[in-house]
C-alpha positions in Angstrom: 67.4 104.3 -36.9 64.2 104.0 -35.0 64.0 102.0 -31.7 61.3 99.7 -33.2 63.5 98.9 -36.2 66.5 98.2 -34.0 64.5 95.9 -31.8 63.3 94.0 -34.9 66.8 93.5 -36.1 68.1 92.5 -32.7 65.2 89.9 -32.4 66.0 88.6 -35.9 69.7 88.2 -35.0 68.9 86.2 -31.8 66.4 84.0 -33.7 69.0 83.3 -36.4 71.7 82.5 -33.8 69.3 80.1 -32.0 68.5 78.3 -35.2 72.2 77.7 -35.8 72.6 76.3 -32.3 69.7 74.0 -32.6 70.9 72.8 -36.1 74.3 71.9 -34.7 72.8 70.2 -31.7 70.5 68.1 -33.8 73.4 67.0 -36.1 75.6 66.1 -33.2 72.8 64.4 -31.1 72.2 61.7 -33.8 69.2 59.4 -34.1 69.9 56.1 -32.3 72.8 57.0 -30.0 72.8 55.2 -26.7 72.6 57.4 -23.5 76.0 57.4 -21.7 76.0 55.3 -18.6 77.2 56.8 -15.4 80.3 55.4 -13.8 78.2 53.6 -11.2 75.8 52.2 -13.8 78.8 51.0 -15.9 80.4 49.3 -13.0 77.1 47.6 -12.1 76.7 46.4 -15.6 80.2 44.9 -15.7 79.6 43.1 -12.4 76.2 41.8 -13.7 77.8 40.6 -17.0 80.2 38.4 -14.9 77.2 36.7 -13.5 75.6 36.5 -16.9 78.7 34.6 -18.2 78.0 31.9 -15.6 74.3 31.8 -16.8 74.6 32.0 -20.6 78.3 31.3 -21.1 81.1 33.8 -21.9 80.9 33.3 -25.6 77.1 34.0 -25.7 77.5 37.0 -23.5 80.2 38.4 -25.8 77.9 37.9 -28.7 75.1 39.8 -27.0 77.5 42.5 -26.1 78.5 43.0 -29.7 74.9 42.9 -30.8 73.6 45.5 -28.2 76.7 47.7 -28.4 77.3 50.7 -26.1 73.7 50.9 -25.0 74.0 47.5 -23.2 72.9 47.3 -19.6 73.0 44.1 -17.5 71.1 43.1 -14.3 71.6 40.1 -12.1 70.8 38.4 -8.8 72.9 36.3 -6.5 73.5 32.8 -8.0 74.4 31.5 -4.6 71.2 32.7 -3.0 69.2 31.2 -5.9 70.9 27.9 -5.6 70.3 27.7 -1.8 66.6 28.5 -2.3 66.2 26.0 -5.1 67.9 23.2 -3.2 65.8 24.0 -0.1 62.6 23.8 -2.3 63.7 20.5 -3.7 64.4 19.0 -0.2 61.0 20.2 1.0 59.1 18.7 -2.0 56.9 15.6 -1.6 54.5 14.2 -4.2 51.7 14.0 -1.7 51.9 17.6 -0.4 52.9 19.4 -3.6 50.8 22.6 -3.7 52.3 23.5 -7.2 53.5 26.9 -5.9 56.9 27.8 -7.4 59.4 30.6 -6.8 60.8 32.1 -10.1 64.4 33.4 -10.3 65.8 35.7 -13.0 69.6 35.5 -12.6 70.5 37.6 -15.7 68.9 40.2 -17.9 70.7 41.9 -20.7 69.1 45.0 -22.2 69.8 47.5 -25.0 69.1 51.1 -24.0 69.3 53.2 -27.2 67.0 55.8 -28.6 64.3 53.9 -30.7 65.5 50.5 -29.5 64.8 48.5 -26.4 65.9 44.9 -27.1 66.4 42.6 -24.2 67.1 38.9 -23.2 66.1 37.5 -19.8 66.8 34.2 -18.2 64.4 32.4 -15.9 65.0 29.4 -13.6 62.4 27.6 -11.4 61.2 24.2 -10.5 58.5 23.3 -13.0 54.8 22.9 -12.3 54.8 20.0 -14.7 56.2 16.5 -14.0 58.1 14.6 -16.6 55.2 12.2 -16.8 52.8 15.0 -17.6 55.2 16.6 -20.2 55.5 13.3 -22.0 51.7 12.9 -22.3 49.7 14.4 -25.1 47.2 16.1 -22.8 48.9 19.5 -22.6 47.4 22.0 -25.2 50.9 23.6 -25.4 52.6 20.5 -26.7 56.1 19.9 -25.3 58.7 18.5 -27.6 60.9 15.7 -26.4 64.6 16.4 -26.9 66.2 13.4 -25.2 65.0 11.2 -22.3 63.9 13.4 -19.4 64.3 16.7 -21.4 61.4 18.6 -23.0 61.2 22.0 -24.8 58.1 24.2 -25.2 57.7 26.8 -28.0 57.9 30.4 -27.2 55.1 31.8 -25.0 54.4 35.5 -24.5 55.1 35.6 -20.8 57.9 33.1 -20.3 59.6 32.7 -23.7 61.1 29.4 -24.8 61.3 26.9 -22.0 63.2 23.7 -21.3 62.3 21.3 -18.5 64.6 18.5 -17.4 64.8 15.8 -14.8 67.0 17.2 -12.0 67.5 15.0 -8.9 69.0 16.9 -6.0 70.9 14.7 -3.5 69.0 14.3 -0.2 65.6 14.9 -1.7 62.5 12.6 -1.5 62.2 9.7 -3.9 60.8 10.8 -7.3 61.8 14.4 -6.9 63.9 14.5 -10.0 61.0 13.6 -12.4 58.2 14.9 -10.2 59.8 18.3 -9.8 61.8 19.0 -13.0 64.1 22.0 -13.3 62.6 24.5 -15.9 64.7 27.2 -17.5 63.5 29.8 -20.0 64.9 32.4 -22.4 62.6 35.3 -23.1 63.6 38.1 -25.6 62.2 41.0 -27.5 63.3 43.4 -30.2 66.5 41.7 -31.0 68.3 42.3 -34.3 67.5 39.5 -36.7 70.5 37.3 -37.6 72.8 38.9 -35.0 74.1 37.6 -31.7 73.6 34.2 -30.1 70.4 32.4 -31.1 67.6 31.5 -28.7 68.6 27.9 -28.9 72.2 28.6 -28.1 71.2 30.7 -25.1 68.7 28.1 -23.9 71.2 25.2 -24.2 73.9 27.0 -22.3 71.4 28.2 -19.7 70.2 24.5 -19.1 73.7 23.1 -19.0 75.1 25.8 -16.7 72.1 25.8 -14.3 72.0 22.0 -13.9 75.7 22.0 -13.1 75.6 24.9 -10.8 72.5 23.6 -8.8 73.8 20.1 -8.7 71.4 18.0 -10.8 72.3 14.4 -10.8 71.2 13.9 -14.4 73.3 15.6 -17.2 72.3 14.1 -20.6 73.9 15.5 -23.6 71.8 18.2 -25.2 71.7 18.6 -29.0 72.3 22.0 -30.7 68.9 21.8 -32.3 66.3 22.3 -29.5 63.5 23.7 -31.7 60.2 21.8 -31.5 
């Protein structure tokens, strides 16, 4: 056999073997499989989910966990630090000197990290720029829907999601703070599986109830399950 023929046969054998390896790899690598989390990342997610349970409620977090599957990742921030800052902001507020600047806090984000999918749910908590008097007027182009006295819901907006603003008087604050500086909570979400997991309204209701209790709002009216405008 000539050297050139031997080389061609050897090259063909290598190419065939490589093709088999690639074929096996593609079959085993499968479409939408979620990337494996490192031990550190998995521990961080579990810790964050414990915070998220205080934000959205354990039942809702379990529902999101089932929806997002193994690709779920969670991120949080200190609830104690958030509470201290919000209470300080409420104590510093006065109607005369209100500059409308507000700090925004995101205590929980749950995300799905899988090939071809990047669904997520984020919670936002802040003192609202809008007073209850303003929300109850018809002047706002983004109409707010009254749920019960002192509680208003705004339809989904691209940057903030679906929002709920409610009277929240913090003990020790200036007169009128509760209605002049309402607490606003929002649920923003993208690329979720239709019909699966907790609904936006369920998440928003739990977020509102849990945050007003945690922060220490004096007002705690019963919220209906149907919050949609």
